[in-house]
Backbone as a chain_set.jsonl record, in Angstrom:
{"seq": "MAEQLDVDRSIEGMVEIFKAVLPPGEITADSDFFDFGGHSILAGQAVARARAQLSLSVSMRDFFAARTPKAIVEAVNGRTSLSRS", "coords": {"N": [[-42.688, 39.814, 13.752], [-43.593, 41.024, 16.038], [-41.339, 40.367, 17.621], [-39.318, 41.909, 16.569], [-40.314, 44.409, 17.176], [-39.926, 44.386, 19.864], [-37.199, 44.207, 20.061], [-36.43, 46.644, 18.842], [-37.59, 48.393, 20.794], [-36.163, 47.787, 22.971], [-33.624, 48.556, 22.109], [-33.994, 51.24, 21.801], [-34.409, 51.909, 24.498], [-31.846, 51.132, 25.694], [-30.321, 53.126, 24.493], [-31.471, 55.303, 25.825], [-30.595, 54.672, 28.41], [-27.826, 54.806, 28.134], [-27.646, 57.573, 27.684], [-28.528, 58.418, 30.223], [-26.39, 57.623, 31.965], [-24.025, 58.413, 30.824], [-21.802, 61.329, 30.073], [-23.265, 64.319, 28.574], [-24.074, 64.065, 25.125], [-24.392, 63.234, 21.604], [-25.989, 60.697, 21.505], [-26.562, 57.581, 20.01], [-27.998, 54.625, 18.514], [-25.879, 53.374, 17.561], [-23.623, 54.289, 18.978], [-20.595, 54.09, 20.612], [-20.026, 53.214, 23.8], [-17.697, 53.546, 25.373], [-16.38, 55.357, 23.827], [-17.732, 57.601, 24.342], [-17.123, 58.545, 26.856], [-17.388, 56.617, 28.794], [-16.786, 54.241, 31.328], [-15.616, 51.381, 33.417], [-17.142, 51.547, 35.907], [-19.385, 53.18, 35.248], [-20.38, 51.509, 33.371], [-21.161, 49.352, 34.884], [-23.335, 50.608, 36.159], [-25.011, 50.964, 33.899], [-25.399, 48.467, 33.142], [-26.874, 47.391, 35.338], [-29.205, 49.1, 35.387], [-30.279, 48.373, 32.769], [-30.986, 45.674, 33.274], [-32.866, 46.063, 35.337], [-34.732, 47.991, 34.263], [-35.212, 47.207, 31.592], [-35.45, 44.586, 31.673], [-33.419, 43.017, 30.527], [-31.169, 40.452, 30.024], [-28.39, 41.222, 30.35], [-24.748, 41.142, 30.571], [-21.704, 42.086, 32.161], [-19.637, 41.31, 30.539], [-21.0, 41.14, 28.002], [-21.535, 43.775, 27.508], [-18.896, 44.98, 27.561], [-18.068, 43.745, 25.252], [-19.818, 44.286, 23.096], [-20.435, 46.982, 23.142], [-22.118, 49.073, 22.057], [-25.595, 50.496, 22.053], [-27.217, 48.947, 20.162], [-25.716, 46.686, 19.418], [-25.417, 45.492, 21.871], [-28.011, 44.791, 22.749], [-28.667, 43.114, 20.417], [-26.877, 41.108, 20.887], [-27.602, 40.031, 23.287], [-30.322, 39.299, 22.645], [-29.829, 37.423, 20.642], [-28.629, 35.389, 22.047], [-30.758, 34.746, 23.737], [-32.675, 33.943, 21.919], [-31.267, 31.698, 20.816], [-31.42, 29.997, 23.128], [-34.049, 29.376, 23.184], [-34.491, 27.703, 21.121]], "CA": [[-42.89, 41.152, 13.681], [-43.539, 41.422, 17.506], [-40.054, 40.258, 18.161], [-38.648, 43.102, 16.021], [-40.812, 45.624, 17.946], [-39.36, 44.169, 21.181], [-35.776, 44.507, 19.872], [-36.376, 47.981, 18.725], [-37.889, 49.074, 22.044], [-34.943, 47.442, 23.87], [-32.463, 49.412, 21.599], [-34.227, 52.631, 22.34], [-34.229, 51.815, 26.045], [-30.445, 51.152, 25.913], [-29.879, 54.451, 24.118], [-31.77, 56.241, 26.971], [-29.801, 54.339, 29.594], [-26.546, 55.317, 27.72], [-27.787, 58.987, 27.876], [-28.561, 58.677, 31.566], [-25.179, 57.432, 32.745], [-22.862, 59.135, 30.093], [-21.812, 62.801, 29.88], [-24.149, 64.758, 27.429], [-23.606, 63.861, 23.745], [-25.479, 62.796, 20.555], [-25.955, 59.296, 21.555], [-27.433, 56.899, 18.967], [-27.963, 53.146, 18.633], [-24.539, 53.0, 17.031], [-22.588, 55.008, 19.749], [-19.732, 53.269, 21.495], [-20.198, 53.539, 25.195], [-16.364, 54.041, 25.765], [-15.987, 56.61, 23.095], [-18.5, 58.844, 24.987], [-16.535, 58.681, 28.273], [-17.862, 55.597, 29.618], [-15.729, 53.36, 31.98], [-16.294, 50.236, 34.067], [-18.134, 51.763, 36.869], [-20.588, 53.515, 34.528], [-20.89, 50.257, 32.603], [-21.876, 48.554, 35.738], [-24.547, 51.145, 36.382], [-25.91, 50.717, 32.788], [-25.926, 46.994, 33.075], [-27.943, 47.313, 36.371], [-30.276, 49.681, 34.792], [-30.791, 47.492, 31.646], [-31.645, 44.463, 33.888], [-34.1, 46.438, 35.973], [-35.645, 48.625, 33.486], [-35.6, 46.556, 30.309], [-35.375, 43.131, 31.705], [-32.405, 42.334, 29.614], [-30.039, 39.608, 30.71], [-27.039, 41.695, 29.836], [-23.705, 40.867, 31.468], [-20.528, 43.06, 31.908], [-18.924, 40.686, 29.303], [-21.727, 41.502, 26.842], [-21.385, 45.185, 27.584], [-17.519, 45.329, 27.064], [-17.664, 43.145, 23.839], [-20.624, 44.901, 22.203], [-20.215, 48.378, 23.319], [-23.207, 49.93, 21.471], [-26.92, 49.89, 22.436], [-27.703, 48.064, 19.133], [-24.977, 45.339, 19.459], [-25.732, 44.821, 23.175], [-29.361, 44.242, 22.567], [-28.606, 41.961, 19.572], [-26.039, 39.932, 21.645], [-28.584, 39.362, 24.262], [-31.387, 38.694, 21.889], [-29.281, 36.231, 20.033], [-28.452, 34.444, 22.975], [-32.002, 34.214, 24.092], [-33.174, 33.13, 20.758], [-30.652, 30.326, 20.823], [-31.836, 29.088, 24.07], [-35.345, 29.031, 22.96], [-34.675, 26.699, 19.846]], "C": [[-42.923, 41.705, 15.178], [-42.134, 41.359, 18.131], [-39.113, 41.404, 17.722], [-38.881, 44.277, 16.769], [-39.994, 45.66, 19.312], [-37.873, 44.612, 21.046], [-35.611, 45.99, 19.711], [-36.663, 48.904, 19.911], [-36.625, 48.847, 22.944], [-33.652, 48.464, 23.479], [-32.767, 50.844, 22.031], [-34.02, 52.696, 23.81], [-32.704, 51.896, 26.343], [-29.96, 52.51, 25.416], [-30.2, 55.452, 25.306], [-30.901, 55.919, 28.299], [-28.385, 54.892, 29.345], [-26.61, 56.902, 28.159], [-27.916, 59.406, 29.351], [-27.249, 58.453, 32.34], [-23.812, 58.111, 32.173], [-22.864, 60.647, 30.182], [-22.67, 63.192, 28.625], [-23.357, 64.608, 26.073], [-24.683, 63.372, 22.879], [-25.206, 61.257, 20.627], [-26.956, 58.64, 20.678], [-27.34, 55.416, 19.289], [-26.754, 52.558, 18.374], [-23.341, 53.614, 17.93], [-21.833, 54.006, 20.658], [-19.638, 53.776, 22.839], [-18.8, 54.184, 25.735], [-15.908, 55.209, 25.127], [-16.694, 57.846, 23.509], [-18.173, 58.984, 26.404], [-17.015, 57.657, 29.187], [-16.617, 54.717, 30.167], [-16.425, 52.267, 32.85], [-17.236, 50.63, 35.11], [-19.405, 52.201, 36.333], [-21.23, 52.331, 33.904], [-21.623, 49.396, 33.511], [-23.214, 49.153, 36.082], [-25.564, 50.956, 35.232], [-26.344, 49.5, 32.677], [-27.124, 46.859, 34.186], [-29.213, 47.879, 35.903], [-31.035, 48.828, 33.579], [-31.591, 46.246, 32.082], [-32.927, 44.878, 34.508], [-35.172, 47.15, 35.161], [-36.105, 48.082, 32.247], [-35.745, 45.066, 30.403], [-34.561, 42.336, 30.811], [-31.425, 41.581, 30.504], [-28.787, 39.864, 30.335], [-26.053, 41.471, 30.974], [-22.679, 42.004, 31.275], [-19.829, 42.508, 30.696], [-19.706, 41.31, 28.105], [-21.529, 43.087, 26.557], [-19.971, 45.683, 27.029], [-17.251, 44.768, 25.586], [-18.467, 43.907, 22.835], [-20.428, 46.123, 22.131], [-21.286, 49.513, 22.838], [-24.557, 49.473, 21.788], [-27.387, 48.775, 21.388], [-27.1, 46.701, 19.29], [-25.224, 44.784, 20.762], [-27.092, 44.115, 23.127], [-29.352, 42.977, 21.625], [-27.938, 40.79, 20.138], [-27.026, 39.279, 22.463], [-29.644, 38.681, 23.677], [-30.904, 37.434, 21.261], [-29.017, 35.118, 20.829], [-29.856, 33.834, 23.583], [-32.832, 33.454, 23.125], [-32.707, 31.733, 20.566], [-31.143, 29.271, 21.862], [-33.344, 28.708, 23.884], [-35.713, 27.977, 21.96], [-34.489, 25.303, 20.594]], "O": [[-42.326, 42.741, 15.47], [-41.779, 42.142, 19.012], [-38.215, 41.793, 18.469], [-37.992, 45.084, 17.041], [-39.502, 46.683, 19.79], [-37.386, 45.349, 21.904], [-34.747, 46.578, 20.361], [-36.107, 49.994, 20.042], [-36.157, 49.783, 23.592], [-32.898, 49.009, 24.284], [-31.907, 51.553, 22.555], [-33.397, 53.658, 24.258], [-32.318, 52.691, 27.2], [-29.064, 53.002, 26.102], [-29.378, 56.275, 25.709], [-30.58, 56.792, 29.105], [-27.785, 55.412, 30.286], [-25.746, 57.403, 28.879], [-27.522, 60.506, 29.74], [-27.062, 59.123, 33.355], [-22.79, 58.311, 32.829], [-23.945, 61.207, 30.365], [-22.753, 62.387, 27.697], [-22.188, 64.971, 25.946], [-25.793, 63.111, 23.345], [-24.364, 60.678, 19.94], [-28.1, 59.089, 20.597], [-26.668, 55.018, 20.241], [-26.463, 51.441, 18.804], [-22.176, 53.417, 17.587], [-22.437, 53.198, 21.364], [-19.109, 54.881, 22.967], [-18.797, 55.198, 26.434], [-15.16, 56.01, 25.688], [-16.355, 58.965, 23.121], [-18.982, 59.555, 27.135], [-17.02, 57.911, 30.391], [-15.603, 54.54, 29.492], [-17.648, 52.249, 32.987], [-18.247, 49.93, 35.171], [-20.454, 51.75, 36.793], [-22.45, 52.169, 33.904], [-22.586, 48.743, 33.11], [-24.174, 48.41, 36.29], [-26.764, 50.81, 35.465], [-27.458, 49.253, 32.217], [-28.18, 46.287, 33.917], [-30.246, 47.216, 35.999], [-32.258, 48.693, 33.541], [-32.586, 45.821, 31.494], [-33.961, 44.239, 34.316], [-36.368, 46.93, 35.355], [-37.214, 48.374, 31.801], [-36.086, 44.368, 29.448], [-34.874, 41.222, 30.389], [-30.961, 42.04, 31.547], [-28.034, 38.95, 29.997], [-26.397, 41.575, 32.151], [-22.786, 42.785, 30.33], [-19.446, 43.311, 29.846], [-19.081, 41.96, 27.267], [-21.385, 43.514, 25.411], [-19.87, 46.6, 26.214], [-16.383, 45.238, 24.849], [-17.928, 44.202, 21.768], [-20.207, 46.555, 21.0], [-21.24, 50.678, 23.234], [-24.801, 48.267, 21.828], [-27.915, 47.749, 21.817], [-27.798, 45.688, 19.302], [-25.255, 43.556, 20.829], [-27.21, 42.936, 23.459], [-29.925, 41.939, 21.959], [-28.33, 39.642, 19.933], [-27.268, 38.078, 22.345], [-29.949, 37.561, 24.084], [-31.59, 36.418, 21.371], [-29.146, 33.974, 20.393], [-30.004, 32.642, 23.852], [-33.554, 32.506, 23.435], [-33.427, 30.786, 20.25], [-31.27, 28.066, 21.648], [-33.781, 27.717, 24.47], [-36.819, 27.446, 21.861], [-34.559, 24.25, 19.96]]}, "num_chains": 1, "name": "protein.A"}
């Protein structure tokens, strides 16, 4: 249960990061970063914020592959869960 709360908070945090670096729009957990005007420089800023503000071990590769706040957090969380087993 606590893990799901952490995931939910991380997703909400990623949504806020998307809102901070992208032009104004209706950003949700399922919003594609690049469909909302994102590009590599903004992705780098978002990755840096995710690392600093959310302590997420997100990489540029994760960001380009996953593209949405929910998918990015799930990708990072899945990798972290695997390394704990």
